[in-house]
N, C-alpha and C positions, 0 to 999 in steps of 0.2 A: 272606838275611832279611831284612824289613821294617824300616827303622832308625826309632825315635821320635826326632825332633830335641828335644833338650833345651834348648837357646837357640836366641830367634829375634830379630831385631833390632827387633821391636814392644817387646822386653823393655827395661828399662834399657841403655842401652852404660856401657862405662868412659868417663871423661872422654878425650876425643881426646889419642892421646899424639904427643907431637913426638918425630920421629928426627931422627938427628944434623943439625946444618948443614952444607951445601953450597953452596959457592958464592954466601955470600950468604946463603943461607934453606934450610930444611926442606924436603928433597925430597919426604917424603910424610909423610901422619899416618895411625894406626891406632888403630882402635877394636876393643877385644876383646870380644865377648858376654859377658854376665853368667851364668856360670851359677849361680851362689848358693849355697843349701845342698840339701842330701839329693836330690843327683843318684843316681838310679837306676842300678842295675847288672843289673838283671834286667828282664826280659820284662815286658810288661802281664798277660799269661798266668800267669807263673809268680809276680808279684807278688799277683795275687788268690788263689792257692792256698796263700802263704805267711801271706796274712792271715787265712785258715778252719780249718775243721778239716781235720788232716793227714791222716784218714781219706777225703777228700773227694776223690778223686783224678781221679775218672771224668769230669768235665768237662773236664777240663783237658789229661790225657797219657794215654795208653796202652801208653808203651812199644813202639811199633810206629815210630816216626818221629821225627827229629830235632829235640828242641824242649829241649835243654839248654843250646843256648850264651847265654851271657849280652846284658846291652844294652849298644850302645860307647855310650861318653860323645863327644858330637858338641860338637864346639869349631869356632867360626866367628869371622872377624875381617875387617875392612876395610882394604885399604891405598889409599889415596888420594893420587894426586900433587899436589905443591903447585902446581905450574906445568909449562907445557908444557917439552919437550926434557931433562927429568930422565932419567936411566938407569933402563933398564927392572927391571921382577923379572923374576929367572930362576926362583928358588924360596925356598919358607920352611922353615925348621926350628922346630920347635915342641918347647919343653923344658917337662917337668913336674916337679916336684919337691915331696916331704914338708916340704922346708925350705924359706925363704924367701930363701937365699943360692943356694939352686939345687945343694947338693951333690948328688951321686948321681942326678941330672936322668936321667929316660928323656928320650930325643930320637928325634923321627922328623920326616921330609923330605916337605913336601907341594907338589905344583904349583900347588894352588887355595887361596884363602883358606877352608879347613873340611877338619877332618880327625874321624876317627873312631879312638877308641883302647880297647882292650877290656883288661881282664885289671886295672885299679885295685883296691887293697885300699878294701873297706868301712870307715865309719864313717871317714874320712881326710880332713882338712884338706890340699889340693893346692896349690900354685902353678904358677903358666902363664906362660909369656912367648912370643913371636915375634920371630924375627931375620928380616930381608929380607935374602936376598943377591940384590944387584942388579949389572946386565953390568959385567964389568971386576973383578968380585970383590968389593967394597967390602959390608961388611957391617952391616945398622943392627939394634940391639936395642930393642925395645919394653920399656915397663913393665911391673911385673907383675900380675895379677890372680890371685884365690885363689876355690876353691869345696871342696864339704865332700861328699863321697859318703855315701851312704846307709847306716846303721848294720845295716840285715836281713841276715840271714845267711841261708843258705849264702852262700860267695864263691864262685859259677860261673865258669868258666874258657873260656877259646877257645883249642885248642890244634888247628892244622887237621888233620883226619884221623883224629881219636879224639873216640868221645863221651862224655858223662856224666864230665866231668871238673869237679873242685871241690876248694876248698882245705877242710881241716878245721880251718882257725883262724877266727876271726871269731864265734865263737858265745860268748857270756855264760855265766860259770861262776858258780855259788853262790858266795855272799859278797864276790862283786863280781869285777873283772877280766873277761880274755878269755882264750881261746885263741889263741895267737900265728898269726899270718899269715903263707905264703909260707915255712912250714917242712915240713909233711909234707901232700902231695897226692894225693887218691883219683882212678883215672881209669879207664876200658877198657884194653881191649887196644892195642899198638903194632901187632902184625903179626896177620896172620889166623891164627887157634885151628882145629883139627879139619882139618889138612892134612899131606900130604907136602912140599909144594911151599912153601919158604918166601917170603914176599911180605908186603913192607910195608905198612902202612894207614896209620901217620901220613906226612904231607908233610913236603917241606924245610922250607916255614913252618915247619909246627908243632914239627921237631925244632929252630930255630931259638928260638921261643917257650922249650920246654923248656929247650932249656942256655943259652940266652943270657938271655930275658926274666926267667925263673923261677931260671935257677940250679940246676938240678939235678944233685947228685952222685951220686945212689943210685938204681936201679931196683928195686923188690923185685917178682919174680913170681911170682903164689900158682899159677898154672897146674901139672898134674901133668904132666911128661911122663914118667915112669917107668909107673905104673898104667895110664896111658892116652897112650901113646908119640905122637899125633898131637898130643894138646892143643895145646901151647905151641907149634906150625906150624914148628918148625924152628930157631926162636930159640937162641942160645948168647952168653956172654959174649964171644966172637969178633966175631959178626957185629950185635948188637945195634944197633939203628939209630941210637941215640943216641951211637953212638961212644965211643974210648977216653977222653974225659973224665968218662962217667958209669960208674959199677960196676954192675953186672948181678948180681943176688944171684937163684936160682932159690930159694924156699920154699915147696915143694908143699904145697899142701892137697885132700884128698879131698874132692870136691864128693859121692860118693854115700852118705855117710854122714847117718843122720839127724839129728845135734847137731854140727854145724861146730865147736863148739865143744871138745865132749868127743872127739870124733873125732879130733882136730888136736893134741893139746897139745903135744906137741913141736915142731909148727911154729909154734904159737903164742908157744912158749916163744923160738926161734929168732929170729921176726920183733921181739920187745921188746929181745931183745938188739943188734939193728941199731939201731933207733931208742934207744935209751939211750946211743948215742956221737954225740956232738955232730959228730964230724968228717965222718958221714957225710950230716949236713944241706945243703940243703935233700932231701929223699926223696920219688918217687911211687912208689905201689904199687897192682896190679891183678891182675885174675886174667882172665875171657876180656870180661866185659862190664860189670864194676866193679860189681856190685852183690851179689852174695851171700856169697861168701868176703870180698871188698873191704869189703863192708859191717860184716862181722864185728869186722875190726879198727877200721874208724869209729866203731862202738859201743861198742866196749873202750876206746879211748882218750879219745876223747873223753867217756864215760861218768865216768871213772877222773878225768878231769880237772874236773868238775863241771858237766857241760853237764846240763840238765833230761832227765829221760826223754823230756816230750814234744818238745823238740827233737830228742830222738836221733831219735825216731820219725818227725821231718817233714823231717831228711836222710836218711832211708831211704828214706823214699815220694819223695823228689826224684827218685832214680833214673827213676823213670817217664816224667822229662821224656826221658831217654835211649833211644836205641835199642838197647833191651835184649830184642828179641824176647818181648813178655809183659809183664802187669801185676805189680806185686808188692804186697803187703798185709801189715802190723803183725802179723798175725794169723800169718804165715809165722814169724816170729822170735821171739815172744811164749811160744810153746809149744818153744821146743828152747832155743835158749844163753839169751835172757833170763832164761826158767824157772831153768836150771842156775846161771847169777850171782845171782839173790835167793833162792836156797837156803842162802846163804853169809852169815854175820853181817854185820851194822852198821846203824846208824842211816841211814843214807844208799845211795842207789842208787853212790856212788863207790866207799865204805866195803866193800859188797857185791862191788862188781869188784876191789878190790884184794885182798879177801881170799879172792875165787876166783883170781885170779893167783897169789897165794902157796901157796894150799893144795893145789889142782888141777891148776895151769900148773908151778908152782914157779920161778916169776919170782922171781928173788933181788930182795930188798927195796932194795940199791941201785942197782938199773936201772929200778925204779919210781919213786923218786926222782928218777932223773937225769931222765925223761920228764915229771916233773912239772916240775921245773927248767927244762926246756927248750922246754918248751909254755906254758907260763901267762907271761901277762904282764898 
């Protein structure tokens, strides 16, 4: 994927940073490129779609090719030896943190003076610094610089081997605040569907992203291996590619029913039981291509939390950037489960969803309240 360079050295540099004194002088000076504010995580194509009419997907994506990956945040720096004969730089370590003291910092190794980083949170101020590791083991740490990521949702993610991955978090909600990022993530399948041969599609790099970087504890698989024996492709709790550190839960949804909500009330109730328990977080959930059954839960959760109907539709349509084997349109859900939700009382869509969950699905009020408490910030 072509990467857009977000910082260039024509832009103002941070002041030259003197690295530690060595032998009576500073062996290196380093300049960090100024990323500034509103650093994008969306590709230009994705950003153009998100700024327009959510129904106007045709010029941007058709669900037949992989366009769902986010834009990388591009870091650059210059390291200049102050004099001849200083030890060579063997590699660099880039630290990125939400805190100026670099608590819980993300750490990346780089051989060159540039680095692409994926999956940073949206609407977030970050601090970054670079450590030069010299021959002989000496480490020299630069001063820090900062930047802010764009607030535009969704926070789409790069997990190698999986299509259509994005965070439910980051969306603004009615009355102020936003949905918590990094808590519930939707995605496409991790292993091939509709086959008798178990074939893992997520790569080792993708597994490391899921279990390490994203810290996933629970995987909810919505595919139905009971009524459709080969749909889940032979995956079980024992052979789940994410390994023993992640609990695998199968909550099968019947996809052939006309209305995914009214035809799967027991499964919907089981799903909310899982996400009402903080011990299960962070959670990923998926069906086959992460669009229809997965889209139902994304709509119910974020709608319950107060995300606007327009943004719910925009998120649904964003799936067309993934490799989902065909386009999706809002009309496909407006006449089914959205219509069902709106048949219940309430002054807002959030209230209608809550009443639908209480009355139709029989989700306990305590579980609904728990989801709200866990997912709103």
